[in-house]
N, C-alpha and C positions, 0 to 999 in steps of 0.2 A: 504494499500500501504507501501513496505519496505519502512523504511525510509534511502533511498541511499544517502542523500545528507547528513542523520545526520551520519553516514558509513563514509564517505569520509572524512569529518570534523574530524572525530576521528582518523581517518591513518594518516592525515597529521599531527594533533596535535600531534600526539604518535609521527613519525619521528624526529619532533625538541625535545622531551623530551631526555633525556640519557638512552640507553640501561639499561634493567636490567637484572638481573640474571633469570633462570628457576623457581626458588623458589621465586621471586620478586614479589612488590605487586603494581596495578596499580591502579589509580587513574584516574577517568573521571569527568567532571562535565556538567548537563545538565538541562534543564528546563521541565518545563509541556507543551506545545501547547496545543491549542484546538483541532486539530489535533488527541492529543493523548486522548481525554477524551471520557469517555460512557455515558451512559442515566443516570447516578447517578453524573452526574458533579467531575468525578477525574478519574485519569490514570485508562485507562482499563488494566486488569490481563495479558492479552494478550502483551500491549504495551509494560510492564514491562517486560515479555521474550524478547522482542525484544530488548530492551533498554540494557538489559545484554547482549545479543548479541553483542551488537556495542561496551561495554564493554570489553566484552571476544575477542573482535578483536584489542582491545587498546593494550591487558595486547598481545596480539600473534605479534604485530608491535616490542613492545618492546623488548620482548626476545629474538627476530630472527626467531619464529615459522612461520611467514608470507614467510620470504625468505626461509626458509628451504625445505615447502610446494611447493612453488617454483620451486625448485632445483630440487627437486627430486619427484616431478608430484603427491605427495600427497595431499590427501583430510583430508577432518574433519570433524567430527560426534559427533553428542551428541545421546549419547547412554541408556540416564536416568536423570531423573531431580527430586529433592525433591525443594519444593517452600513453605515458609513462607512469608504469607501478615500479616501486626501488624499496619500498619498507612495508611491510606489514601494520595495520592498524589492529590490535589489539582490544578487548571488549573492556569501557571504561577511561581510554588510553585520550586524555585534550590533546583538542590538535586546532591550527588555524590555518583558515583559507584565505588567501591572497588574491585578487581577482583584481584585470586592469585591462582597457584594451588598448595595442600598440601599434594599433591603425588601421588604413581601410584603403580601397583600392574604389574603382568606378561600379562596382553593385557589393559588396561585402564588408565588416569590420570581423577584427581577426582578435582575440581576446587570450588573454596569458593568464592561468589559473596556476596553483601551485596551492599542496596542503603538506604542513609543516606540520611535524613534532618535534616542540625545541628547538634545535638547528638545524635536525635533518628533514630534509625534504625527501618526503615519502610520495609524493604522486605528483608529476605536474602533465598540465593539458596544453593545447593548442586547439580556439574551434573557432572554425571561420560560422558567423553568422548574421541574418538578415532582417531587415523590418520590411514588412510587408504590408500592403492596403490589398484592395481589392481587384489592385490592375494589377499585380504582383510585385515587384522587390522596388524599393524605396530607395533613388540612389541617397549614400551614404552623406555627399555632401547635403543634400536635403534635412536628412537626418541632424546633423552635425548644426546648422543652421538653426533650428529650432532649438538645440541645445545651448545658441550661444555661441557655437565654434565655426566663424571664421577660418578658420589656417586649413592650408593643405592638411595632410598624415603627413606626419615624421615618418621617415624610411623605416624601414622596416630593419629587427635584426637578419642578420646573414641568414641564419637558421628557420626564421618564419620564412623568407625568400624563397629560400630552399623547399619548405612544404611547399608552398602555394604551383612552386613554378616544376613539383615530380607531380602533384597532382594532377595536373594539367594532361601528365601523360594517361594517365589510370582510365582505362579503357572502359568506358559505360555504353550503355549497361554491360557488366560482367560478362569474359566470353562466358563462362559455364554457367548455362542456365539450370541446369541439373537435370537433361531430360535425354542427353546420349549417355550414357552407360550402365 
């Protein structure tokens, strides 16, 4: 089940924090609860993605994105992701999620998130996201203008640019559709 209580708690907590600029960093704090673990007595990888979703929602609250979505009747979608899992998250462990936008191109915004246990990074994820309306994708410069930012996107870190380039050569639809074998 989706952790709606965590999501509501995060939005309410983020409302009390100072607003962030569109490229600001949001930090949220969490704990691994028994409902988060899998048969290996660690946080389930799917739950980690959901916790990152909660962190992105806190970021969206603080940069004014939730308000812009509501005002303009826009939606928000994830169009791609790459995740590195490096450390297990055991029950009752406290951790923090660091969320920030690293830039945008002509269609998408790219978000960097990491999950930290003390000084150790346990998970890092890069997301390609888009704002949508009834006509499709809302151009990022239109979104940034709604957030009060008129600047160009900062240059992507090299690893982000390489991921974008690598994803452009990925076959779509996948070559194996499961019907020949």
